[in-house]
Backbone of each chain as nested JSON, in Angstrom:
{
  "chains": [
    {"id": "A", "residues": [
      {"number": 1, "name": "UNK", "atoms": {"N": [34.495, 72.809, 17.519], "CA": [33.807, 71.929, 18.481], "C": [32.388, 71.65, 17.982]}},
      {"number": 2, "name": "UNK", "atoms": {"N": [32.068, 70.385, 17.847], "CA": [30.726, 70.028, 17.386], "C": [30.014, 69.235, 18.467]}},
      {"number": 3, "name": "UNK", "atoms": {"N": [28.704, 69.399, 18.522], "CA": [27.905, 68.617, 19.447], "C": [27.365, 67.416, 18.683]}},
      {"number": 4, "name": "UNK", "atoms": {"N": [27.522, 66.245, 19.27], "CA": [27.079, 65.03, 18.595], "C": [25.957, 64.393, 19.41]}},
      {"number": 5, "name": "UNK", "atoms": {"N": [24.882, 64.039, 18.728], "CA": [23.752, 63.368, 19.382], "C": [23.642, 61.971, 18.813]}},
      {"number": 6, "name": "UNK", "atoms": {"N": [23.728, 60.988, 19.677], "CA": [23.721, 59.598, 19.222], "C": [22.492, 58.892, 19.778]}},
      {"number": 7, "name": "UNK", "atoms": {"N": [21.764, 58.223, 18.893], "CA": [20.552, 57.506, 19.285], "C": [20.799, 56.014, 19.116]}},
      {"number": 8, "name": "UNK", "atoms": {"N": [20.652, 55.279, 20.187], "CA": [20.907, 53.842, 20.152], "C": [19.597, 53.109, 20.395]}},
      {"number": 9, "name": "UNK", "atoms": {"N": [19.236, 52.209, 19.498], "CA": [17.979, 51.458, 19.668], "C": [18.255, 49.965, 19.562]}},
      {"number": 10, "name": "UNK", "atoms": {"N": [17.426, 49.154, 20.232], "CA": [17.566, 47.705, 20.055], "C": [17.291, 47.349, 18.601]}},
      {"number": 11, "name": "UNK", "atoms": {"N": [18.055, 46.416, 18.049], "CA": [17.852, 45.999, 16.658], "C": [16.469, 45.389, 16.481]}},
      {"number": 12, "name": "UNK", "atoms": {"N": [15.924, 45.565, 15.282], "CA": [14.665, 44.918, 14.915], "C": [14.776, 43.419, 15.218]}},
      {"number": 13, "name": "UNK", "atoms": {"N": [13.809, 42.867, 15.926], "CA": [13.811, 41.43, 16.183], "C": [14.5, 41.044, 17.472]}},
      {"number": 14, "name": "UNK", "atoms": {"N": [15.244, 41.974, 18.061], "CA": [15.885, 41.689, 19.347], "C": [14.875, 41.974, 20.449]}},
      {"number": 15, "name": "UNK", "atoms": {"N": [14.795, 41.054, 21.404], "CA": [13.883, 41.224, 22.532], "C": [14.214, 42.499, 23.283]}},
      {"number": 16, "name": "UNK", "atoms": {"N": [13.189, 43.287, 23.621], "CA": [13.402, 44.517, 24.384], "C": [12.537, 44.439, 25.654]}},
      {"number": 17, "name": "UNK", "atoms": {"N": [13.011, 43.694, 26.662], "CA": [12.18, 43.471, 27.851], "C": [11.854, 44.764, 28.59]}},
      {"number": 18, "name": "UNK", "atoms": {"N": [12.777, 45.728, 28.559], "CA": [12.517, 47.001, 29.236], "C": [11.352, 47.724, 28.552]}},
      {"number": 19, "name": "UNK", "atoms": {"N": [11.364, 47.705, 27.216], "CA": [10.273, 48.324, 26.468], "C": [8.933, 47.645, 26.754]}},
      {"number": 20, "name": "UNK", "atoms": {"N": [8.945, 46.315, 26.788], "CA": [7.703, 45.568, 27.063], "C": [7.166, 45.917, 28.452]}},
      {"number": 21, "name": "UNK", "atoms": {"N": [8.07, 46.019, 29.421], "CA": [7.667, 46.32, 30.797], "C": [7.06, 47.706, 30.879]}},
      {"number": 22, "name": "UNK", "atoms": {"N": [7.706, 48.675, 30.233], "CA": [7.191, 50.036, 30.252], "C": [5.843, 50.095, 29.543]}},
      {"number": 23, "name": "UNK", "atoms": {"N": [5.711, 49.358, 28.446], "CA": [4.438, 49.342, 27.732], "C": [3.323, 48.792, 28.631]}},
      {"number": 24, "name": "UNK", "atoms": {"N": [3.601, 47.696, 29.339], "CA": [2.609, 47.117, 30.243], "C": [2.265, 48.122, 31.345]}},
      {"number": 25, "name": "UNK", "atoms": {"N": [3.262, 48.811, 31.864], "CA": [3.009, 49.787, 32.926], "C": [2.151, 50.938, 32.41]}},
      {"number": 26, "name": "UNK", "atoms": {"N": [2.408, 51.393, 31.184], "CA": [1.584, 52.459, 30.599], "C": [0.134, 51.992, 30.458]}},
      {"number": 27, "name": "UNK", "atoms": {"N": [-0.051, 50.737, 30.029], "CA": [-1.418, 50.208, 29.909], "C": [-2.095, 50.186, 31.274]}},
      {"number": 28, "name": "UNK", "atoms": {"N": [-1.344, 49.753, 32.295], "CA": [-1.889, 49.71, 33.653], "C": [-2.315, 51.097, 34.119]}},
      {"number": 29, "name": "UNK", "atoms": {"N": [-1.551, 52.108, 33.732], "CA": [-1.885, 53.482, 34.108], "C": [-3.076, 54.033, 33.308]}},
      {"number": 30, "name": "UNK", "atoms": {"N": [-3.583, 53.234, 32.353], "CA": [-4.746, 53.665, 31.596], "C": [-4.434, 54.135, 30.188]}},
      {"number": 31, "name": "UNK", "atoms": {"N": [-3.156, 54.161, 29.83], "CA": [-2.785, 54.606, 28.471], "C": [-2.786, 53.396, 27.539]}},
      {"number": 32, "name": "UNK", "atoms": {"N": [-3.988, 52.93, 27.199], "CA": [-4.121, 51.71, 26.389], "C": [-3.841, 51.972, 24.909]}},
      {"number": 33, "name": "UNK", "atoms": {"N": [-3.775, 53.244, 24.54], "CA": [-3.573, 53.598, 23.133], "C": [-2.09, 53.683, 22.741]}},
      {"number": 34, "name": "UNK", "atoms": {"N": [-1.239, 53.072, 23.577], "CA": [0.197, 53.094, 23.3], "C": [0.652, 51.702, 22.893]}},
      {"number": 35, "name": "UNK", "atoms": {"N": [1.498, 51.615, 21.888], "CA": [2.015, 50.323, 21.448], "C": [3.475, 50.477, 21.032]}},
      {"number": 36, "name": "UNK", "atoms": {"N": [4.118, 49.359, 20.797], "CA": [5.467, 49.353, 20.216], "C": [6.494, 50.167, 20.965]}},
      {"number": 37, "name": "UNK", "atoms": {"N": [6.481, 50.088, 22.296], "CA": [7.463, 50.862, 23.069], "C": [8.846, 50.213, 22.939]}},
      {"number": 38, "name": "UNK", "atoms": {"N": [9.815, 51.041, 22.582], "CA": [11.205, 50.578, 22.479], "C": [12.058, 51.517, 23.307]}},
      {"number": 39, "name": "UNK", "atoms": {"N": [12.957, 50.969, 24.07], "CA": [13.802, 51.842, 24.886], "C": [15.255, 51.687, 24.491]}},
      {"number": 40, "name": "UNK", "atoms": {"N": [15.865, 52.811, 24.221], "CA": [17.271, 52.809, 23.839], "C": [18.031, 53.85, 24.635]}},
      {"number": 41, "name": "UNK", "atoms": {"N": [19.19, 54.206, 24.123], "CA": [20.004, 55.197, 24.814], "C": [20.134, 56.447, 23.958]}},
      {"number": 42, "name": "UNK", "atoms": {"N": [20.333, 57.561, 24.646], "CA": [20.566, 58.824, 23.964], "C": [21.863, 59.381, 24.542]}},
      {"number": 43, "name": "UNK", "atoms": {"N": [22.839, 59.607, 23.698], "CA": [24.15, 60.064, 24.161], "C": [24.476, 61.4, 23.514]}},
      {"number": 44, "name": "UNK", "atoms": {"N": [24.879, 62.354, 24.332], "CA": [25.34, 63.644, 23.819], "C": [26.806, 63.788, 24.149]}},
      {"number": 45, "name": "UNK", "atoms": {"N": [27.583, 64.315, 23.216], "CA": [28.978, 64.59, 23.542], "C": [29.494, 65.711, 22.664]}},
      {"number": 46, "name": "UNK", "atoms": {"N": [30.598, 66.311, 23.112], "CA": [31.254, 67.344, 22.321], "C": [32.508, 66.757, 21.71]}},
      {"number": 47, "name": "UNK", "atoms": {"N": [32.672, 67.029, 20.427], "CA": [33.78, 66.432, 19.701], "C": [34.602, 67.54, 19.058]}},
      {"number": 48, "name": "UNK", "atoms": {"N": [35.888, 67.501, 19.336], "CA": [36.793, 68.498, 18.792], "C": [37.626, 67.852, 17.681]}},
      {"number": 49, "name": "UNK", "atoms": {"N": [37.04, 67.754, 16.495], "CA": [37.741, 67.121, 15.381], "C": [37.397, 67.864, 14.103]}},
      {"number": 50, "name": "UNK", "atoms": {"N": [38.244, 67.696, 13.092], "CA": [37.954, 68.339, 11.814], "C": [36.683, 67.737, 11.22]}},
      {"number": 51, "name": "UNK", "atoms": {"N": [35.862, 68.561, 10.593], "CA": [34.605, 68.05, 10.037], "C": [34.796, 66.774, 9.21]}},
      {"number": 52, "name": "UNK", "atoms": {"N": [35.883, 66.695, 8.455], "CA": [36.09, 65.532, 7.598], "C": [36.342, 64.255, 8.397]}},
      {"number": 53, "name": "UNK", "atoms": {"N": [36.838, 64.397, 9.621], "CA": [37.183, 63.203, 10.414], "C": [36.079, 62.768, 11.359]}},
      {"number": 54, "name": "UNK", "atoms": {"N": [35.082, 63.627, 11.527], "CA": [34.092, 63.384, 12.574], "C": [33.35, 62.075, 12.403]}},
      {"number": 55, "name": "UNK", "atoms": {"N": [32.793, 61.907, 11.209], "CA": [31.901, 60.776, 10.991], "C": [32.625, 59.458, 11.262]}},
      {"number": 56, "name": "UNK", "atoms": {"N": [33.856, 59.355, 10.776], "CA": [34.639, 58.135, 10.972], "C": [34.84, 57.877, 12.467]}},
      {"number": 57, "name": "UNK", "atoms": {"N": [35.228, 58.931, 13.194], "CA": [35.501, 58.752, 14.622], "C": [34.24, 58.361, 15.404]}},
      {"number": 58, "name": "UNK", "atoms": {"N": [33.115, 59.001, 15.054], "CA": [31.879, 58.688, 15.781], "C": [31.489, 57.229, 15.529]}},
      {"number": 59, "name": "UNK", "atoms": {"N": [31.582, 56.795, 14.278], "CA": [31.278, 55.394, 13.97], "C": [32.169, 54.442, 14.755]}},
      {"number": 60, "name": "UNK", "atoms": {"N": [33.45, 54.767, 14.811], "CA": [34.397, 53.935, 15.571], "C": [34.037, 53.865, 17.043]}},
      {"number": 61, "name": "UNK", "atoms": {"N": [33.783, 55.038, 17.642], "CA": [33.47, 55.085, 19.072], "C": [32.2, 54.295, 19.375]}},
      {"number": 62, "name": "UNK", "atoms": {"N": [31.221, 54.419, 18.467], "CA": [29.967, 53.697, 18.682], "C": [30.201, 52.196, 18.64]}},
      {"number": 63, "name": "UNK", "atoms": {"N": [30.988, 51.753, 17.675], "CA": [31.187, 50.305, 17.526], "C": [32.053, 49.734, 18.63]}},
      {"number": 64, "name": "UNK", "atoms": {"N": [33.041, 50.527, 19.087], "CA": [33.972, 50.015, 20.101], "C": [33.414, 50.079, 21.512]}},
      {"number": 65, "name": "UNK", "atoms": {"N": [32.664, 51.15, 21.819], "CA": [32.314, 51.351, 23.226], "C": [30.846, 51.713, 23.461]}},
      {"number": 66, "name": "UNK", "atoms": {"N": [30.325, 52.606, 22.635], "CA": [29.037, 53.207, 23.0], "C": [27.841, 52.297, 22.752]}},
      {"number": 67, "name": "UNK", "atoms": {"N": [27.973, 51.38, 21.797], "CA": [26.853, 50.487, 21.524], "C": [27.355, 49.046, 21.448]}},
      {"number": 68, "name": "UNK", "atoms": {"N": [26.429, 48.133, 21.511], "CA": [26.729, 46.726, 21.272], "C": [26.192, 46.391, 19.879]}},
      {"number": 69, "name": "UNK", "atoms": {"N": [27.082, 46.346, 18.871], "CA": [26.611, 46.226, 17.488], "C": [25.885, 44.909, 17.2]}},
      {"number": 70, "name": "UNK", "atoms": {"N": [26.009, 43.933, 18.086], "CA": [25.301, 42.668, 17.867], "C": [23.79, 42.844, 18.066]}},
      {"number": 71, "name": "UNK", "atoms": {"N": [23.426, 43.648, 19.046], "CA": [22.002, 43.77, 19.364], "C": [21.452, 45.188, 19.229]}},
      {"number": 72, "name": "UNK", "atoms": {"N": [22.312, 46.147, 18.927], "CA": [21.84, 47.532, 18.866], "C": [22.194, 48.215, 17.542]}},
      {"number": 73, "name": "UNK", "atoms": {"N": [21.314, 49.065, 17.113], "CA": [21.558, 49.946, 15.97], "C": [21.819, 51.35, 16.502]}},
      {"number": 74, "name": "UNK", "atoms": {"N": [22.517, 52.157, 15.717], "CA": [22.659, 53.55, 16.142], "C": [22.569, 54.482, 14.948]}},
      {"number": 75, "name": "UNK", "atoms": {"N": [22.125, 55.698, 15.234], "CA": [22.195, 56.765, 14.255], "C": [22.746, 57.968, 15.011]}},
      {"number": 76, "name": "UNK", "atoms": {"N": [23.3, 58.923, 14.283], "CA": [23.774, 60.11, 14.983], "C": [23.57, 61.357, 14.146]}},
      {"number": 77, "name": "UNK", "atoms": {"N": [23.704, 62.47, 14.82], "CA": [23.467, 63.791, 14.239], "C": [24.598, 64.675, 14.745]}},
      {"number": 78, "name": "UNK", "atoms": {"N": [25.196, 65.458, 13.872], "CA": [26.238, 66.387, 14.305], "C": [25.678, 67.798, 14.22]}},
      {"number": 79, "name": "UNK", "atoms": {"N": [25.75, 68.519, 15.334], "CA": [25.262, 69.891, 15.369], "C": [26.47, 70.799, 15.556]}},
      {"number": 80, "name": "UNK", "atoms": {"N": [26.658, 71.687, 14.621], "CA": [27.781, 72.62, 14.711], "C": [27.595, 73.522, 15.926]}},
      {"number": 81, "name": "UNK", "atoms": {"N": [28.614, 73.604, 16.786], "CA": [28.455, 74.431, 17.999], "C": [28.835, 75.888, 17.692]}}
    ]},
    {"id": "B", "residues": [
      {"number": 1, "name": "UNK", "atoms": {"N": [-2.365, 56.968, 13.817], "CA": [-1.251, 56.435, 14.61], "C": [-0.016, 57.297, 14.377]}},
      {"number": 2, "name": "UNK", "atoms": {"N": [0.534, 57.796, 15.458], "CA": [1.73, 58.627, 15.344], "C": [2.891, 57.949, 16.051]}},
      {"number": 3, "name": "UNK", "atoms": {"N": [4.072, 58.178, 15.526], "CA": [5.271, 57.666, 16.178], "C": [5.834, 58.799, 17.038]}},
      {"number": 4, "name": "UNK", "atoms": {"N": [6.13, 58.478, 18.284], "CA": [6.646, 59.495, 19.194], "C": [8.064, 59.13, 19.586]}},
      {"number": 5, "name": "UNK", "atoms": {"N": [8.963, 60.113, 19.512], "CA": [10.352, 59.912, 19.92], "C": [10.624, 60.798, 21.118]}},
      {"number": 6, "name": "UNK", "atoms": {"N": [11.008, 60.201, 22.216], "CA": [11.217, 60.95, 23.452], "C": [12.693, 60.873, 23.846]}},
      {"number": 7, "name": "UNK", "atoms": {"N": [13.269, 62.032, 24.125], "CA": [14.676, 62.116, 24.511], "C": [14.75, 62.547, 25.962]}},
      {"number": 8, "name": "UNK", "atoms": {"N": [15.377, 61.746, 26.794], "CA": [15.472, 62.051, 28.217], "C": [16.935, 62.296, 28.565]}},
      {"number": 9, "name": "UNK", "atoms": {"N": [17.217, 63.429, 29.174], "CA": [18.608, 63.738, 29.554], "C": [18.673, 64.12, 31.022]}},
      {"number": 10, "name": "UNK", "atoms": {"N": [19.822, 63.872, 31.662], "CA": [19.976, 64.339, 33.037], "C": [19.9, 65.86, 33.058]}},
      {"number": 11, "name": "UNK", "atoms": {"N": [19.248, 66.428, 34.067], "CA": [19.137, 67.884, 34.186], "C": [20.511, 68.514, 34.33]}},
      {"number": 12, "name": "UNK", "atoms": {"N": [20.644, 69.725, 33.824], "CA": [21.856, 70.533, 34.005], "C": [22.196, 70.554, 35.498]}},
      {"number": 13, "name": "UNK", "atoms": {"N": [23.429, 70.232, 35.845], "CA": [23.842, 70.313, 37.24], "C": [23.66, 69.024, 38.017]}},
      {"number": 14, "name": "UNK", "atoms": {"N": [22.913, 68.086, 37.432], "CA": [22.768, 66.784, 38.092], "C": [23.962, 65.915, 37.71]}},
      {"number": 15, "name": "UNK", "atoms": {"N": [24.511, 65.24, 38.687], "CA": [25.648, 64.358, 38.447], "C": [25.27, 63.268, 37.446]}},
      {"number": 16, "name": "UNK", "atoms": {"N": [26.136, 63.013, 36.47], "CA": [25.868, 61.963, 35.499], "C": [27.048, 60.99, 35.519]}},
      {"number": 17, "name": "UNK", "atoms": {"N": [27.068, 60.095, 36.516], "CA": [28.232, 59.219, 36.681], "C": [28.453, 58.309, 35.476]}},
      {"number": 18, "name": "UNK", "atoms": {"N": [27.363, 57.892, 34.827], "CA": [27.501, 57.024, 33.649], "C": [28.219, 57.781, 32.524]}},
      {"number": 19, "name": "UNK", "atoms": {"N": [27.815, 59.038, 32.354], "CA": [28.478, 59.868, 31.337], "C": [29.952, 60.065, 31.635]}},
      {"number": 20, "name": "UNK", "atoms": {"N": [30.264, 60.333, 32.896], "CA": [31.668, 60.538, 33.285], "C": [32.498, 59.286, 33.028]}},
      {"number": 21, "name": "UNK", "atoms": {"N": [31.897, 58.13, 33.337], "CA": [32.604, 56.855, 33.157], "C": [32.876, 56.601, 31.677]}},
      {"number": 22, "name": "UNK", "atoms": {"N": [31.856, 56.851, 30.851], "CA": [32.015, 56.626, 29.415], "C": [33.054, 57.603, 28.854]}},
      {"number": 23, "name": "UNK", "atoms": {"N": [33.037, 58.839, 29.346], "CA": [34.02, 59.823, 28.875], "C": [35.441, 59.363, 29.219]}},
      {"number": 24, "name": "UNK", "atoms": {"N": [35.636, 58.885, 30.447], "CA": [36.952, 58.394, 30.846], "C": [37.367, 57.208, 29.977]}},
      {"number": 25, "name": "UNK", "atoms": {"N": [36.411, 56.329, 29.687], "CA": [36.712, 55.155, 28.862], "C": [37.102, 55.571, 27.441]}},
      {"number": 26, "name": "UNK", "atoms": {"N": [36.404, 56.581, 26.9], "CA": [36.744, 57.071, 25.556], "C": [38.154, 57.652, 25.559]}},
      {"number": 27, "name": "UNK", "atoms": {"N": [38.511, 58.39, 26.617], "CA": [39.865, 58.95, 26.706], "C": [40.893, 57.826, 26.752]}},
      {"number": 28, "name": "UNK", "atoms": {"N": [40.594, 56.787, 27.539], "CA": [41.507, 55.638, 27.644], "C": [41.706, 54.983, 26.277]}},
      {"number": 29, "name": "UNK", "atoms": {"N": [40.645, 54.95, 25.482], "CA": [40.741, 54.35, 24.144], "C": [41.474, 55.266, 23.159]}},
      {"number": 30, "name": "UNK", "atoms": {"N": [41.854, 56.462, 23.615], "CA": [42.614, 57.345, 22.743], "C": [41.807, 58.502, 22.169]}},
      {"number": 31, "name": "UNK", "atoms": {"N": [40.511, 58.529, 22.45], "CA": [39.676, 59.617, 21.933], "C": [39.676, 60.766, 22.933]}},
      {"number": 32, "name": "UNK", "atoms": {"N": [40.816, 61.494, 22.964], "CA": [40.985, 62.56, 23.96], "C": [40.231, 63.831, 23.563]}},
      {"number": 33, "name": "UNK", "atoms": {"N": [39.755, 63.882, 22.328], "CA": [39.083, 65.086, 21.833], "C": [37.575, 65.086, 22.118]}},
      {"number": 34, "name": "UNK", "atoms": {"N": [37.174, 64.236, 23.069], "CA": [35.765, 64.149, 23.419], "C": [35.549, 64.74, 24.81]}},
      {"number": 35, "name": "UNK", "atoms": {"N": [34.49, 65.521, 24.973], "CA": [34.19, 66.119, 26.282], "C": [32.68, 66.126, 26.488]}},
      {"number": 36, "name": "UNK", "atoms": {"N": [32.28, 66.437, 27.69], "CA": [30.861, 66.665, 27.991], "C": [29.932, 65.528, 27.639]}},
      {"number": 37, "name": "UNK", "atoms": {"N": [30.349, 64.31, 27.92], "CA": [29.485, 63.173, 27.584], "C": [28.321, 63.102, 28.579]}},
      {"number": 38, "name": "UNK", "atoms": {"N": [27.125, 63.015, 28.037], "CA": [25.923, 62.896, 28.851], "C": [25.148, 61.711, 28.332]}},
      {"number": 39, "name": "UNK", "atoms": {"N": [24.653, 60.891, 29.236], "CA": [23.91, 59.723, 28.78], "C": [22.479, 59.782, 29.282]}},
      {"number": 40, "name": "UNK", "atoms": {"N": [21.559, 59.642, 28.362], "CA": [20.152, 59.666, 28.709], "C": [19.436, 58.497, 28.074]}},
      {"number": 41, "name": "UNK", "atoms": {"N": [18.131, 58.615, 27.974], "CA": [17.339, 57.549, 27.394], "C": [16.663, 58.037, 26.121]}},
      {"number": 42, "name": "UNK", "atoms": {"N": [16.426, 57.093, 25.238], "CA": [15.709, 57.38, 24.008], "C": [14.536, 56.399, 23.941]}},
      {"number": 43, "name": "UNK", "atoms": {"N": [13.346, 56.92, 23.893], "CA": [12.16, 56.069, 23.912], "C": [11.345, 56.289, 22.648]}},
      {"number": 44, "name": "UNK", "atoms": {"N": [10.978, 55.211, 21.986], "CA": [10.1, 55.286, 20.813], "C": [8.795, 54.601, 21.162]}},
      {"number": 45, "name": "UNK", "atoms": {"N": [7.69, 55.178, 20.753], "CA": [6.421, 54.474, 20.945], "C": [5.418, 54.924, 19.897]}},
      {"number": 46, "name": "UNK", "atoms": {"N": [4.383, 54.096, 19.721], "CA": [3.306, 54.451, 18.808], "C": [2.096, 54.86, 19.625]}},
      {"number": 47, "name": "UNK", "atoms": {"N": [1.505, 55.974, 19.215], "CA": [0.414, 56.544, 19.992], "C": [-0.795, 56.698, 19.082]}},
      {"number": 48, "name": "UNK", "atoms": {"N": [-1.9, 56.14, 19.539], "CA": [-3.134, 56.209, 18.764], "C": [-4.072, 57.214, 19.446]}},
      {"number": 49, "name": "UNK", "atoms": {"N": [-3.854, 58.496, 19.192], "CA": [-4.678, 59.536, 19.815], "C": [-4.898, 60.647, 18.802]}},
      {"number": 50, "name": "UNK", "atoms": {"N": [-5.937, 61.441, 19.047], "CA": [-6.196, 62.573, 18.153], "C": [-5.047, 63.564, 18.266]}},
      {"number": 51, "name": "UNK", "atoms": {"N": [-4.652, 64.176, 17.151], "CA": [-3.531, 65.117, 17.182], "C": [-3.641, 66.13, 18.319]}},
      {"number": 52, "name": "UNK", "atoms": {"N": [-4.855, 66.616, 18.592], "CA": [-5.027, 67.649, 19.617], "C": [-4.719, 67.124, 21.025]}},
      {"number": 53, "name": "UNK", "atoms": {"N": [-4.865, 65.817, 21.234], "CA": [-4.674, 65.253, 22.571], "C": [-3.269, 64.719, 22.807]}},
      {"number": 54, "name": "UNK", "atoms": {"N": [-2.508, 64.594, 21.741], "CA": [-1.225, 63.907, 21.833], "C": [-0.27, 64.544, 22.82]}},
      {"number": 55, "name": "UNK", "atoms": {"N": [-0.062, 65.843, 22.654], "CA": [0.971, 66.525, 23.431], "C": [0.705, 66.387, 24.925]}},
      {"number": 56, "name": "UNK", "atoms": {"N": [-0.557, 66.582, 25.31], "CA": [-0.944, 66.495, 26.711], "C": [-0.644, 65.09, 27.244]}},
      {"number": 57, "name": "UNK", "atoms": {"N": [-1.037, 64.076, 26.465], "CA": [-0.825, 62.703, 26.948], "C": [0.654, 62.361, 27.066]}},
      {"number": 58, "name": "UNK", "atoms": {"N": [1.444, 62.809, 26.092], "CA": [2.88, 62.486, 26.145], "C": [3.509, 63.151, 27.366]}},
      {"number": 59, "name": "UNK", "atoms": {"N": [3.175, 64.407, 27.615], "CA": [3.69, 65.09, 28.801], "C": [3.314, 64.351, 30.08]}},
      {"number": 60, "name": "UNK", "atoms": {"N": [2.068, 63.916, 30.145], "CA": [1.607, 63.166, 31.323], "C": [2.386, 61.873, 31.514]}},
      {"number": 61, "name": "UNK", "atoms": {"N": [2.511, 61.116, 30.432], "CA": [3.208, 59.822, 30.52], "C": [4.659, 60.015, 30.931]}},
      {"number": 62, "name": "UNK", "atoms": {"N": [5.282, 61.074, 30.398], "CA": [6.68, 61.343, 30.75], "C": [6.806, 61.67, 32.227]}},
      {"number": 63, "name": "UNK", "atoms": {"N": [5.899, 62.482, 32.736], "CA": [6.008, 62.907, 34.128], "C": [5.65, 61.779, 35.083]}},
      {"number": 64, "name": "UNK", "atoms": {"N": [4.673, 60.944, 34.697], "CA": [4.232, 59.882, 35.601], "C": [5.139, 58.672, 35.594]}},
      {"number": 65, "name": "UNK", "atoms": {"N": [5.671, 58.327, 34.419], "CA": [6.366, 57.037, 34.349], "C": [7.706, 57.076, 33.617]}},
      {"number": 66, "name": "UNK", "atoms": {"N": [7.737, 57.769, 32.488], "CA": [8.902, 57.58, 31.617], "C": [10.156, 58.303, 32.093]}},
      {"number": 67, "name": "UNK", "atoms": {"N": [9.979, 59.379, 32.844], "CA": [11.159, 60.11, 33.319], "C": [11.004, 60.388, 34.811]}},
      {"number": 68, "name": "UNK", "atoms": {"N": [12.107, 60.77, 35.421], "CA": [12.086, 61.24, 36.797], "C": [12.253, 62.756, 36.746]}},
      {"number": 69, "name": "UNK", "atoms": {"N": [11.159, 63.502, 36.88], "CA": [11.216, 64.955, 36.644], "C": [12.117, 65.706, 37.629]}},
      {"number": 70, "name": "UNK", "atoms": {"N": [12.478, 65.052, 38.727], "CA": [13.383, 65.71, 39.679], "C": [14.787, 65.848, 39.102]}},
      {"number": 71, "name": "UNK", "atoms": {"N": [15.228, 64.826, 38.39], "CA": [16.614, 64.83, 37.912], "C": [16.741, 64.767, 36.394]}},
      {"number": 72, "name": "UNK", "atoms": {"N": [15.621, 64.625, 35.682], "CA": [15.717, 64.482, 34.228], "C": [14.847, 65.493, 33.481]}},
      {"number": 73, "name": "UNK", "atoms": {"N": [15.354, 65.923, 32.349], "CA": [14.576, 66.737, 31.411], "C": [14.152, 65.851, 30.25]}},
      {"number": 74, "name": "UNK", "atoms": {"N": [13.086, 66.232, 29.572], "CA": [12.751, 65.483, 28.363], "C": [12.271, 66.424, 27.266]}},
      {"number": 75, "name": "UNK", "atoms": {"N": [12.475, 65.983, 26.044], "CA": [11.875, 66.641, 24.891], "C": [11.298, 65.528, 24.033]}},
      {"number": 76, "name": "UNK", "atoms": {"N": [10.337, 65.868, 23.185], "CA": [9.819, 64.82, 22.306], "C": [9.472, 65.371, 20.949]}},
      {"number": 77, "name": "UNK", "atoms": {"N": [9.293, 64.447, 20.045], "CA": [9.028, 64.744, 18.639], "C": [7.917, 63.796, 18.2]}},
      {"number": 78, "name": "UNK", "atoms": {"N": [6.925, 64.305, 17.506], "CA": [5.869, 63.431, 17.001], "C": [6.021, 63.321, 15.485]}},
      {"number": 79, "name": "UNK", "atoms": {"N": [6.113, 62.094, 15.006], "CA": [6.244, 61.858, 13.574], "C": [4.968, 61.189, 13.097]}},
      {"number": 80, "name": "UNK", "atoms": {"N": [4.308, 61.818, 12.15], "CA": [3.057, 61.255, 11.609], "C": [3.373, 59.946, 10.895]}},
      {"number": 81, "name": "UNK", "atoms": {"N": [2.65, 58.875, 11.211], "CA": [2.955, 57.57, 10.586], "C": [2.21, 57.427, 9.261]}}
    ]}
  ]
}
């Protein structure tokens, strides 16, 4: 059983209105030294697969369901449980 | 200028309906070897503060705006730019 951590971010050049809104709110709160806020998703899951098959399956799951490959990038990390 | 990566997850014991839904969807797609799906947020931002002040400010921003401390936990990582 492995623990998988998946980080999903908006692709470079794709509008990130949620990030812009949060950045404006941080400025309003007085944190003017913050820039480039991007908001994505963080997904944790447990995967019961042979080490050799893991990477392929995670890539598949990300492309089919977990991310929108048109507008999002993803990276992942496998932590041995 | 430092790059900050913030990981927000639902607290242990808090219902995560989005995670449950995604887990069910993965099972429907045939990925029955997946369990414990949790969905959180991943936030990236650039912070222009002295190294000594960074941690305090990030904690403050997380508690005031970026997370809901009642139902969410967060961890962060500072990457020197």
